[in-house]
OpenMM code with the backbone's topology and positions (N, CA, C; nanometers):
from openmm import Vec3, app, unit

residues = "UNK UNK UNK UNK UNK UNK UNK UNK UNK UNK UNK UNK UNK UNK UNK UNK UNK UNK UNK UNK UNK UNK UNK UNK UNK UNK UNK UNK UNK UNK UNK UNK UNK UNK UNK UNK UNK UNK UNK UNK UNK UNK UNK UNK UNK UNK UNK UNK UNK UNK UNK UNK UNK UNK UNK UNK UNK UNK UNK UNK UNK UNK UNK UNK UNK UNK UNK UNK UNK UNK UNK UNK UNK UNK UNK UNK UNK UNK UNK UNK UNK UNK UNK UNK UNK UNK UNK UNK UNK UNK UNK UNK UNK UNK UNK UNK UNK UNK UNK UNK UNK UNK UNK UNK UNK UNK UNK UNK UNK UNK UNK UNK UNK UNK UNK UNK UNK UNK UNK UNK UNK UNK UNK UNK UNK UNK UNK UNK UNK UNK UNK UNK UNK UNK UNK UNK UNK UNK UNK UNK UNK UNK UNK UNK UNK UNK UNK UNK UNK UNK UNK UNK UNK UNK UNK UNK UNK UNK".split()
positions = [
    Vec3(-4.1282, -2.7223, -1.0277),
    Vec3(-4.1291, -2.5791, -1.0072),
    Vec3(-4.1330, -2.5510, -0.8572),
    Vec3(-4.0259, -2.4932, -0.8026),
    Vec3(-4.0281, -2.4624, -0.6592),
    Vec3(-4.1291, -2.3517, -0.6285),
    Vec3(-4.1898, -2.3617, -0.5121),
    Vec3(-4.2889, -2.2641, -0.4682),
    Vec3(-4.2414, -2.2068, -0.3348),
    Vec3(-4.2322, -2.0742, -0.3245),
    Vec3(-4.1872, -2.0168, -0.1978),
    Vec3(-4.2934, -2.0310, -0.0894),
    Vec3(-4.2496, -2.0734, 0.0290),
    Vec3(-4.3382, -2.0815, 0.1443),
    Vec3(-4.3216, -1.9533, 0.2255),
    Vec3(-4.3874, -1.9463, 0.3383),
    Vec3(-4.3812, -1.8266, 0.4234),
    Vec3(-4.2359, -1.7861, 0.4471),
    Vec3(-4.2098, -1.6588, 0.4204),
    Vec3(-4.0780, -1.6028, 0.4463),
    Vec3(-3.9739, -1.6273, 0.3386),
    Vec3(-4.0100, -1.6938, 0.2306),
    Vec3(-3.9148, -1.7252, 0.1235),
    Vec3(-3.9417, -1.6431, -0.0019),
    Vec3(-3.8370, -1.6355, -0.0851),
    Vec3(-3.8522, -1.5784, -0.2188),
    Vec3(-3.8116, -1.6845, -0.3206),
    Vec3(-3.8770, -1.6796, -0.4348),
    Vec3(-3.8408, -1.7637, -0.5483),
    Vec3(-3.7493, -1.6799, -0.6358),
    Vec3(-3.6317, -1.7327, -0.6687),
    Vec3(-3.5315, -1.6591, -0.7437),
    Vec3(-3.5118, -1.7239, -0.8805),
    Vec3(-3.5217, -1.6415, -0.9865),
    Vec3(-3.4881, -1.6855, -1.1221),
    Vec3(-3.3396, -1.6566, -1.1404),
    Vec3(-3.2611, -1.7584, -1.1653),
    Vec3(-3.1151, -1.7493, -1.1682),
    Vec3(-3.0661, -1.6795, -1.2956),
    Vec3(-2.9798, -1.5797, -1.2789),
    Vec3(-2.9094, -1.5146, -1.3899),
    Vec3(-2.7733, -1.5801, -1.4105),
    Vec3(-2.7050, -1.6087, -1.2992),
    Vec3(-2.5721, -1.6711, -1.3052),
    Vec3(-2.5456, -1.7394, -1.1725),
    Vec3(-2.4595, -1.8404, -1.1757),
    Vec3(-2.4160, -1.9075, -1.0544),
    Vec3(-2.2694, -1.9443, -1.0717),
    Vec3(-2.1868, -1.8951, -0.9813),
    Vec3(-2.0446, -1.9244, -0.9874),
    Vec3(-2.0152, -2.0680, -0.9475),
    Vec3(-1.8923, -2.1082, -0.9702),
    Vec3(-1.8465, -2.2420, -0.9326),
    Vec3(-1.7465, -2.2269, -0.8191),
    Vec3(-1.7812, -2.2806, -0.7048),
    Vec3(-1.6957, -2.2768, -0.5870),
    Vec3(-1.6298, -2.4145, -0.5702),
    Vec3(-1.5171, -2.4166, -0.5047),
    Vec3(-1.4481, -2.5442, -0.4814),
    Vec3(-1.5390, -2.6425, -0.4063),
    Vec3(-1.6246, -2.5924, -0.3183),
    Vec3(-1.7177, -2.6800, -0.2461),
    Vec3(-1.8094, -2.7527, -0.3435),
    Vec3(-1.8553, -2.6831, -0.4475),
    Vec3(-1.9400, -2.7476, -0.5489),
    Vec3(-1.8645, -2.8601, -0.6184),
    Vec3(-1.7366, -2.8387, -0.6442),
    Vec3(-1.6555, -2.9428, -0.7081),
    Vec3(-1.6364, -3.0621, -0.6146),
    Vec3(-1.6186, -3.0366, -0.4838),
    Vec3(-1.6094, -3.1457, -0.3861),
    Vec3(-1.7389, -3.2275, -0.3847),
    Vec3(-1.8529, -3.1598, -0.3945),
    Vec3(-1.9809, -3.2310, -0.3977),
    Vec3(-1.9943, -3.3141, -0.5246),
    Vec3(-1.9573, -3.2557, -0.6382),
    Vec3(-1.9685, -3.3268, -0.7662),
    Vec3(-1.8783, -3.4493, -0.7701),
    Vec3(-1.7616, -3.4406, -0.7059),
    Vec3(-1.6671, -3.5525, -0.7042),
    Vec3(-1.6956, -3.6494, -0.5895),
    Vec3(-1.8026, -3.6241, -0.5152),
    Vec3(-1.8426, -3.7048, -0.3991),
    Vec3(-1.7346, -3.7074, -0.2902),
    Vec3(-1.6490, -3.6062, -0.2877),
    Vec3(-1.5511, -3.5908, -0.1799),
    Vec3(-1.6175, -3.5309, -0.0559),
    Vec3(-1.7296, -3.4671, -0.0761),
    Vec3(-1.8148, -3.4148, 0.0304),
    Vec3(-1.9501, -3.4797, 0.0089),
    Vec3(-1.9901, -3.5674, 0.1001),
    Vec3(-2.1146, -3.6404, 0.0763),
    Vec3(-2.2363, -3.5487, 0.0791),
    Vec3(-2.3280, -3.5649, -0.0165),
    Vec3(-2.4486, -3.4823, -0.0164),
    Vec3(-2.5333, -3.5112, 0.1068),
    Vec3(-2.5946, -3.4106, 0.1599),
    Vec3(-2.6822, -3.4284, 0.2760),
    Vec3(-2.8240, -3.4635, 0.2328),
    Vec3(-2.8558, -3.4342, 0.1078),
    Vec3(-2.9883, -3.4634, 0.0541),
    Vec3(-2.9675, -3.5283, -0.0821),
    Vec3(-3.0299, -3.6414, -0.1075),
    Vec3(-3.0116, -3.7068, -0.2376),
    Vec3(-3.0533, -3.6159, -0.3532),
    Vec3(-2.9735, -3.6158, -0.4566),
    Vec3(-3.0035, -3.5454, -0.5819),
    Vec3(-3.0205, -3.3943, -0.5662),
    Vec3(-2.9600, -3.3358, -0.4621),
    Vec3(-2.9709, -3.1910, -0.4443),
    Vec3(-2.8911, -3.1211, -0.5548),
    Vec3(-2.9432, -3.0113, -0.6035),
    Vec3(-2.8757, -2.9315, -0.7060),
    Vec3(-2.7732, -2.8426, -0.6385),
    Vec3(-2.6450, -2.8496, -0.6782),
    Vec3(-2.5437, -2.7644, -0.6149),
    Vec3(-2.5503, -2.6199, -0.6636),
    Vec3(-2.4586, -2.5398, -0.6140),
    Vec3(-2.4446, -2.4009, -0.6555),
    Vec3(-2.4881, -2.3037, -0.5481),
    Vec3(-2.3918, -2.2248, -0.4965),
    Vec3(-2.4256, -2.1303, -0.3902),
    Vec3(-2.3644, -1.9910, -0.4114),
    Vec3(-2.3325, -1.9590, -0.5336),
    Vec3(-2.2884, -1.8228, -0.5683),
    Vec3(-2.3886, -1.7694, -0.6703),
    Vec3(-2.5109, -1.7490, -0.6242),
    Vec3(-2.6249, -1.7250, -0.7127),
    Vec3(-2.6571, -1.5761, -0.7250),
    Vec3(-2.6729, -1.5328, -0.8471),
    Vec3(-2.7240, -1.3991, -0.8776),
    Vec3(-2.8517, -1.4188, -0.9568),
    Vec3(-2.9585, -1.3515, -0.9146),
    Vec3(-3.0846, -1.3665, -0.9851),
    Vec3(-3.1827, -1.2574, -0.9515),
    Vec3(-3.3065, -1.2814, -0.9920),
    Vec3(-3.4147, -1.1849, -0.9684),
    Vec3(-3.5301, -1.2559, -0.8982),
    Vec3(-3.5929, -1.1829, -0.8080),
    Vec3(-3.7085, -1.2368, -0.7375),
    Vec3(-3.8213, -1.2563, -0.8386),
    Vec3(-3.8662, -1.3803, -0.8517),
    Vec3(-3.9755, -1.4136, -0.9435),
    Vec3(-4.1089, -1.4181, -0.8714),
    Vec3(-4.1033, -1.4456, -0.7403),
    Vec3(-4.2253, -1.4547, -0.6604),
    Vec3(-4.1860, -1.4425, -0.5138),
    Vec3(-4.2743, -1.3869, -0.4330),
    Vec3(-4.2507, -1.3799, -0.2894),
    Vec3(-4.3522, -1.4663, -0.2175),
    Vec3(-4.3054, -1.5318, -0.1125),
    Vec3(-4.3957, -1.6106, -0.0311),
    Vec3(-4.4688, -1.5212, 0.0677),
    Vec3(-4.5682, -1.5763, 0.1361),
    Vec3(-4.6416, -1.4980, 0.2358),
    Vec3(-4.5467, -1.4411, 0.3414),
    Vec3(-4.5732, -1.3185, 0.3813),
    Vec3(-4.4962, -1.2553, 0.4878),
    Vec3(-4.3684, -1.1863, 0.4446),
    Vec3(-4.3315, -1.1947, 0.3178),
    Vec3(-4.2079, -1.1312, 0.2713),
    Vec3(-4.2364, -0.9844, 0.2407),
    Vec3(-4.1634, -0.8960, 0.3078),
    Vec3(-4.1779, -0.7522, 0.2835),
    Vec3(-4.0467, -0.6891, 0.2399),
    Vec3(-3.9378, -0.7602, 0.2543),
    Vec3(-3.8045, -0.7077, 0.2244),
    Vec3(-3.7780, -0.6973, 0.0748),
    Vec3(-3.8356, -0.7853, -0.0048),
    Vec3(-3.8118, -0.7886, -0.1491),
    Vec3(-3.9435, -0.7859, -0.2253),
    Vec3(-3.9343, -0.7395, -0.3499),
    Vec3(-4.0489, -0.7401, -0.4410),
    Vec3(-4.0098, -0.8137, -0.5685),
    Vec3(-4.1090, -0.8588, -0.6417),
    Vec3(-4.0840, -0.9248, -0.7700),
    Vec3(-4.0007, -0.8304, -0.8569),
    Vec3(-3.8948, -0.8858, -0.9173),
    Vec3(-3.8057, -0.8090, -1.0037),
    Vec3(-3.6792, -0.7617, -0.9350),
    Vec3(-3.6752, -0.7623, -0.8016),
    Vec3(-3.5545, -0.7201, -0.7305),
    Vec3(-3.4394, -0.8148, -0.7611),
    Vec3(-3.3207, -0.7593, -0.7707),
    Vec3(-3.2009, -0.8401, -0.7950),
    Vec3(-3.1443, -0.8841, -0.6608),
    Vec3(-3.1184, -1.0145, -0.6483),
    Vec3(-3.0710, -1.0698, -0.5214),
    Vec3(-2.9571, -1.1684, -0.5439),
    Vec3(-2.8869, -1.1946, -0.4353),
    Vec3(-2.7845, -1.2971, -0.4339),
    Vec3(-2.8191, -1.4024, -0.3304),
    Vec3(-2.7766, -1.5238, -0.3565),
    Vec3(-2.7976, -1.6356, -0.2644),
    Vec3(-2.6610, -1.6971, -0.2395),
    Vec3(-2.6261, -1.7114, -0.1116),
    Vec3(-2.4940, -1.7600, -0.0724),
    Vec3(-2.5023, -1.8999, -0.0108),
    Vec3(-2.3908, -1.9471, 0.0410),
    Vec3(-2.3772, -2.0811, 0.0993),
    Vec3(-2.4714, -2.1003, 0.2179),
    Vec3(-2.4764, -2.0049, 0.3111),
    Vec3(-2.5607, -2.0189, 0.4300),
    Vec3(-2.7062, -1.9959, 0.3908),
    Vec3(-2.7842, -2.1022, 0.3942),
    Vec3(-2.9243, -2.0991, 0.3500),
    Vec3(-3.0193, -2.0610, 0.4629),
    Vec3(-2.9931, -2.1118, 0.5839),
    Vec3(-3.0794, -2.0802, 0.6977),
    Vec3(-3.0133, -2.1269, 0.8272),
    Vec3(-3.0590, -2.0702, 0.9372),
    Vec3(-3.0134, -2.1084, 1.0713),
    Vec3(-3.1337, -2.1080, 1.1651),
    Vec3(-3.1120, -2.1498, 1.2887),
    Vec3(-3.2227, -2.1537, 1.3847),
    Vec3(-3.2595, -2.0150, 1.4360),
    Vec3(-3.1618, -1.9241, 1.4410),
    Vec3(-3.1872, -1.7898, 1.4908),
    Vec3(-3.1996, -1.7788, 1.6411),
    Vec3(-3.1892, -1.8896, 1.7132),
    Vec3(-3.2126, -1.8906, 1.8571),
    Vec3(-3.0916, -1.9320, 1.9413),
    Vec3(-3.0011, -2.0084, 1.8835),
    Vec3(-2.8889, -2.0616, 1.9630),
    Vec3(-2.7908, -1.9494, 1.9991),
    Vec3(-2.6958, -1.9799, 2.0850),
    Vec3(-2.5983, -1.8780, 2.1279),
    Vec3(-2.5157, -1.8273, 2.0112),
    Vec3(-2.4913, -1.9125, 1.9121),
    Vec3(-2.4130, -1.8704, 1.7961),
    Vec3(-2.4915, -1.7696, 1.7125),
    Vec3(-2.6177, -1.7979, 1.6888),
    Vec3(-2.7017, -1.7050, 1.6115),
    Vec3(-2.7188, -1.5733, 1.6867),
    Vec3(-2.7426, -1.5815, 1.8154),
    Vec3(-2.7644, -1.4598, 1.8948),
    Vec3(-2.6393, -1.3732, 1.9056),
    Vec3(-2.5213, -1.4332, 1.8874),
    Vec3(-2.3966, -1.3563, 1.8985),
    Vec3(-2.3419, -1.3133, 1.7625),
    Vec3(-2.4194, -1.3323, 1.6547),
    Vec3(-2.3748, -1.2911, 1.5223),
    Vec3(-2.2787, -1.3892, 1.4577),
    Vec3(-2.2703, -1.5103, 1.5112),
    Vec3(-2.1831, -1.6143, 1.4549),
    Vec3(-2.2676, -1.7309, 1.4048),
    Vec3(-2.3702, -1.6934, 1.3255),
    Vec3(-2.4667, -1.7931, 1.2781),
    Vec3(-2.4046, -1.9017, 1.1928),
    Vec3(-2.2859, -1.8771, 1.1395),
    Vec3(-2.2195, -1.9812, 1.0610),
    Vec3(-2.1834, -2.1025, 1.1470),
    Vec3(-2.1865, -2.0877, 1.2796),
    Vec3(-2.1573, -2.1983, 1.3709),
    Vec3(-2.2842, -2.2652, 1.4246),
    Vec3(-2.4004, -2.2193, 1.3817),
    Vec3(-2.5284, -2.2733, 1.4288),
    Vec3(-2.5349, -2.4238, 1.4009),
    Vec3(-2.5656, -2.5049, 1.5023),
    Vec3(-2.5736, -2.6499, 1.4792),
    Vec3(-2.6909, -2.6904, 1.3902),
    Vec3(-2.7879, -2.6012, 1.3708),
    Vec3(-2.9021, -2.6318, 1.2851),
    Vec3(-2.8899, -2.5640, 1.1486),
    Vec3(-2.7712, -2.5126, 1.1150),
    Vec3(-2.7538, -2.4418, 0.9878),
    Vec3(-2.7775, -2.5350, 0.8698),
    Vec3(-2.8308, -2.4755, 0.7633),
    Vec3(-2.8533, -2.5465, 0.6376),
    Vec3(-2.7827, -2.4680, 0.5288),
    Vec3(-2.7395, -2.5383, 0.4223),
    Vec3(-2.6550, -2.4768, 0.3213),
    Vec3(-2.7122, -2.4937, 0.1810),
    Vec3(-2.7017, -2.3842, 0.1045),
    Vec3(-2.7485, -2.3825, -0.0342),
    Vec3(-2.6633, -2.4768, -0.1175),
    Vec3(-2.7269, -2.5640, -0.1900),
    Vec3(-2.6553, -2.6582, -0.2753),
    Vec3(-2.6034, -2.7801, -0.2022),
    Vec3(-2.6344, -2.7915, -0.0731),
    Vec3(-2.5936, -2.9084, 0.0048),
    Vec3(-2.7153, -2.9652, 0.0772),
    Vec3(-2.7855, -2.8802, 0.1511),
    Vec3(-2.9094, -2.9198, 0.2192),
    Vec3(-3.0325, -2.8748, 0.1412),
    Vec3(-3.0184, -2.7637, 0.0714),
    Vec3(-3.1295, -2.7035, -0.0032),
    Vec3(-3.0866, -2.6884, -0.1492),
    Vec3(-3.1828, -2.6873, -0.2378),
    Vec3(-3.1530, -2.6768, -0.3803),
    Vec3(-3.0709, -2.5519, -0.4095),
    Vec3(-2.9716, -2.5681, -0.4976),
    Vec3(-2.8803, -2.4599, -0.5301),
    Vec3(-2.9075, -2.3946, -0.6636),
    Vec3(-2.8113, -2.3153, -0.7067),
    Vec3(-2.8278, -2.2271, -0.8208),
    Vec3(-2.7924, -2.2824, -0.9565),
    Vec3(-2.7546, -2.4097, -0.9677),
    Vec3(-2.7327, -2.4674, -1.1007),
    Vec3(-2.8664, -2.5176, -1.1544),
    Vec3(-2.9628, -2.4291, -1.1453),
    Vec3(-3.0993, -2.4546, -1.1908),
    Vec3(-3.1545, -2.3214, -1.2386),
    Vec3(-3.2705, -2.3248, -1.2972),
    Vec3(-3.3333, -2.2004, -1.3423),
    Vec3(-3.3938, -2.1225, -1.2268),
    Vec3(-3.4448, -2.1958, -1.1263),
    Vec3(-3.5149, -2.1350, -1.0140),
    Vec3(-3.4747, -2.2018, -0.8838),
    Vec3(-3.4770, -2.1261, -0.7744),
    Vec3(-3.4584, -2.1827, -0.6412),
    Vec3(-3.5290, -2.0946, -0.5406),
    Vec3(-3.5559, -2.1487, -0.4240),
    Vec3(-3.6145, -2.0704, -0.3163),
    Vec3(-3.5104, -2.0509, -0.2074),
    Vec3(-3.5248, -1.9406, -0.1358),
    Vec3(-3.4353, -1.9082, -0.0246),
    Vec3(-3.5138, -1.8236, 0.0757),
    Vec3(-3.4887, -1.8422, 0.2058),
    Vec3(-3.5511, -1.7515, 0.3016),
    Vec3(-3.5088, -1.6076, 0.2703),
    Vec3(-3.6036, -1.5157, 0.2702),
    Vec3(-3.5727, -1.3761, 0.2386),
    Vec3(-3.4647, -1.3205, 0.3304),
    Vec3(-3.4601, -1.3673, 0.4543),
    Vec3(-3.3590, -1.3204, 0.5492),
    Vec3(-3.2174, -1.3604, 0.5079),
    Vec3(-3.2050, -1.4579, 0.4191),
    Vec3(-3.0737, -1.5049, 0.3748),
    Vec3(-3.0466, -1.4709, 0.2287),
    Vec3(-3.1254, -1.3808, 0.1724),
    Vec3(-3.1007, -1.3294, 0.0374),
    Vec3(-3.0368, -1.1916, 0.0516),
    Vec3(-2.9491, -1.1586, -0.0410),
    Vec3(-2.8762, -1.0317, -0.0379),
    Vec3(-2.9238, -0.9425, -0.1512),
    Vec3(-2.9567, -0.8173, -0.1187),
    Vec3(-2.9911, -0.7207, -0.2223),
    Vec3(-2.8649, -0.6902, -0.3021),
    Vec3(-2.8748, -0.6928, -0.4350),
    Vec3(-2.7599, -0.6677, -0.5222),
    Vec3(-2.7854, -0.5458, -0.6106),
    Vec3(-2.6779, -0.4796, -0.6536),
    Vec3(-2.6949, -0.3638, -0.7423),
    Vec3(-2.7450, -0.4056, -0.8795),
    Vec3(-2.8165, -0.3171, -0.9420),
    Vec3(-2.8710, -0.3420, -1.0752),
    Vec3(-2.7630, -0.3414, -1.1823),
    Vec3(-2.6585, -0.2614, -1.1629),
    Vec3(-2.5636, -0.2385, -1.2714),
    Vec3(-2.4465, -0.3359, -1.2763),
    Vec3(-2.4313, -0.4235, -1.1806),
    Vec3(-2.3190, -0.5171, -1.1821),
    Vec3(-2.3426, -0.6336, -1.2765),
    Vec3(-2.2358, -0.6808, -1.3395),
    Vec3(-2.2429, -0.7987, -1.4251),
    Vec3(-2.2641, -0.9220, -1.3368),
    Vec3(-2.3621, -1.0041, -1.3707),
    Vec3(-2.3978, -1.1204, -1.2892),
    Vec3(-2.2791, -1.2141, -1.2678),
    Vec3(-2.1995, -1.2360, -1.3707),
    Vec3(-2.0852, -1.3274, -1.3601),
    Vec3(-1.9746, -1.2702, -1.2705),
    Vec3(-1.9662, -1.1385, -1.2621),
    Vec3(-1.8674, -1.0771, -1.1737),
    Vec3(-1.9178, -1.0689, -1.0303),
    Vec3(-2.0485, -1.0579, -1.0110),
    Vec3(-2.1057, -1.0518, -0.8766),
    Vec3(-2.1088, -1.1893, -0.8087),
    Vec3(-2.1273, -1.2953, -0.8868),
    Vec3(-2.1475, -1.4289, -0.8302),
    Vec3(-2.0394, -1.4712, -0.7305),
    Vec3(-1.9092, -1.4580, -0.7601),
    Vec3(-1.8085, -1.5032, -0.6631),
    Vec3(-1.8089, -1.4238, -0.5326),
    Vec3(-1.8648, -1.3041, -0.5358),
    Vec3(-1.8723, -1.2247, -0.4130),
    Vec3(-1.9640, -1.2885, -0.3103),
    Vec3(-2.0526, -1.3784, -0.3557),
    Vec3(-2.1462, -1.4434, -0.2652),
    Vec3(-2.0845, -1.5598, -0.1895),
    Vec3(-1.9575, -1.5855, -0.2113),
    Vec3(-1.8857, -1.6866, -0.1326),
    Vec3(-1.7543, -1.6246, -0.0859),
    Vec3(-1.6568, -1.6163, -0.1726),
    Vec3(-1.5271, -1.5604, -0.1346),
    Vec3(-1.5400, -1.4162, -0.0871),
    Vec3(-1.6243, -1.3384, -0.1515),
    Vec3(-1.6434, -1.1995, -0.1107),
    Vec3(-1.7018, -1.1876, 0.0283),
    Vec3(-1.8024, -1.2697, 0.0590),
    Vec3(-1.8652, -1.2672, 0.1910),
    Vec3(-1.7658, -1.3114, 0.2975),
    Vec3(-1.6875, -1.4141, 0.2685),
    Vec3(-1.5893, -1.4640, 0.3651),
    Vec3(-1.4869, -1.3552, 0.3974),
    Vec3(-1.4340, -1.2893, 0.2942),
    Vec3(-1.3371, -1.1830, 0.3164),
    Vec3(-1.3963, -1.0651, 0.3918),
    Vec3(-1.5169, -1.0268, 0.3537),
    Vec3(-1.5837, -0.9146, 0.4198),
    Vec3(-1.6100, -0.9461, 0.5667),
    Vec3(-1.6589, -1.0661, 0.5953),
    Vec3(-1.6854, -1.1050, 0.7346),
    Vec3(-1.5568, -1.1063, 0.8163),
    Vec3(-1.4481, -1.1581, 0.7585),
    Vec3(-1.3200, -1.1608, 0.8298),
    Vec3(-1.2728, -1.0192, 0.8605),
    Vec3(-1.2871, -0.9294, 0.7656),
    Vec3(-1.2473, -0.7902, 0.7874),
    Vec3(-1.3307, -0.7272, 0.8985),
    Vec3(-1.4608, -0.7495, 0.8973),
    Vec3(-1.5472, -0.6947, 1.0039),
    Vec3(-1.5121, -0.7532, 1.1393),
    Vec3(-1.4862, -0.8831, 1.1461),
    Vec3(-1.4545, -0.9481, 1.2746),
    Vec3(-1.3181, -0.9040, 1.3269),
    Vec3(-1.2307, -0.8559, 1.2389),
    Vec3(-1.0990, -0.8096, 1.2834),
    Vec3(-1.1100, -0.6804, 1.3644),
    Vec3(-1.2209, -0.6092, 1.3528),
    Vec3(-1.2475, -0.4872, 1.4287),
    Vec3(-1.1326, -0.3866, 1.4181),
    Vec3(-1.0884, -0.3612, 1.2968),
    Vec3(-0.9819, -0.2637, 1.2748),
    Vec3(-1.0297, -0.1249, 1.3142),
    Vec3(-0.9417, -0.0420, 1.3672),
    Vec3(-0.9804, 0.0951, 1.3998),
    Vec3(-0.9965, 0.1770, 1.2717),
    Vec3(-1.0607, 0.2946, 1.2805),
    Vec3(-1.0723, 0.3799, 1.1621),
    Vec3(-0.9353, 0.4036, 1.0991),
    Vec3(-0.9292, 0.3964, 0.9683),
    Vec3(-0.8019, 0.4117, 0.8981),
    Vec3(-0.7257, 0.2818, 0.8864),
    Vec3(-0.7803, 0.1750, 0.9412),
    Vec3(-0.7176, 0.0438, 0.9298),
    Vec3(-0.5944, 0.0251, 1.0151),
    Vec3(-0.5767, 0.1090, 1.1143),
    Vec3(-0.4596, 0.0925, 1.2019),
    Vec3(-0.3343, 0.1546, 1.1444),
    Vec3(-0.3503, 0.2430, 1.0445),
    Vec3(-0.2336, 0.3023, 0.9802),
    Vec3(-0.1552, 0.3937, 1.0747),
    Vec3(-0.2161, 0.4358, 1.1829),
    Vec3(-0.1470, 0.5230, 1.2779),
    Vec3(-0.0744, 0.4463, 1.3852),
    Vec3(-0.0653, 0.3162, 1.3701),
    Vec3(-0.0003, 0.2321, 1.4703),
    Vec3(0.1480, 0.2652, 1.4815),
    Vec3(0.1970, 0.2562, 1.6061),
    Vec3(0.3403, 0.2819, 1.6281),
    Vec3(0.4218, 0.1560, 1.6162),
    Vec3(0.3557, 0.0426, 1.6012),
    Vec3(0.4296, -0.0830, 1.5837),
    Vec3(0.5012, -0.0794, 1.4495),
    Vec3(0.6187, -0.1373, 1.4477),
    Vec3(0.6913, -0.1407, 1.3211),
    Vec3(0.7151, -0.2848, 1.2789),
    Vec3(0.7249, -0.3032, 1.1514),
    Vec3(0.7513, -0.4365, 1.0973),
    Vec3(0.8968, -0.4690, 1.1166),
    Vec3(0.9300, -0.5949, 1.1278),
    Vec3(1.0707, -0.6329, 1.1404),
    Vec3(1.1483, -0.5927, 1.0156),
    Vec3(1.2704, -0.5596, 1.0359),
    Vec3(1.3558, -0.5217, 0.9222),
    Vec3(1.3786, -0.6427, 0.8341),
    Vec3(1.3768, -0.6217, 0.7004),
    Vec3(1.4021, -0.7360, 0.6102),
    Vec3(1.5431, -0.7887, 0.6307),
    Vec3(1.5563, -0.9168, 0.6151),
    Vec3(1.6910, -0.9776, 0.6291),
    Vec3(1.7465, -1.0177, 0.4970),
] * unit.nanometer
topology = app.Topology()
chain = topology.addChain("A")
for resn in residues:
    res = topology.addResidue(resn, chain)
    for name in ("N", "CA", "C"):
        topology.addAtom(name, app.Element.getBySymbol(name[0]), res)
């Protein structure tokens, strides 16, 4: 039974999607960083317990757990909002226990508040592919309206 430490929440899993990374781990095409770690990083669940110091979530809150489990928070990558490049990053289902279990712990700072009304199986893939797409869109820094007022034209079809 995992126990949340300071700053962590214990999550009771409702659903966990299957990502290609999980399949690479299962096929040993991606070597595990921790022996016998439970995979799964598209987790939808409910907070079952909060560790000391957690104020962001309460027992019963619906949360998501994604691939990025934790970072140092201090390096230039973390300070610039590019924590996915942190050399001390840890990953759910690779370095830390994942969601193909009944329960897992995650730092509250790396848990995502989820809506109550969404189907768990439909929300789960958003915690990997959805986050990647959303982050790419934000990093593209599109102007309001998505650049629809641009005077650039596409090449004529041939």
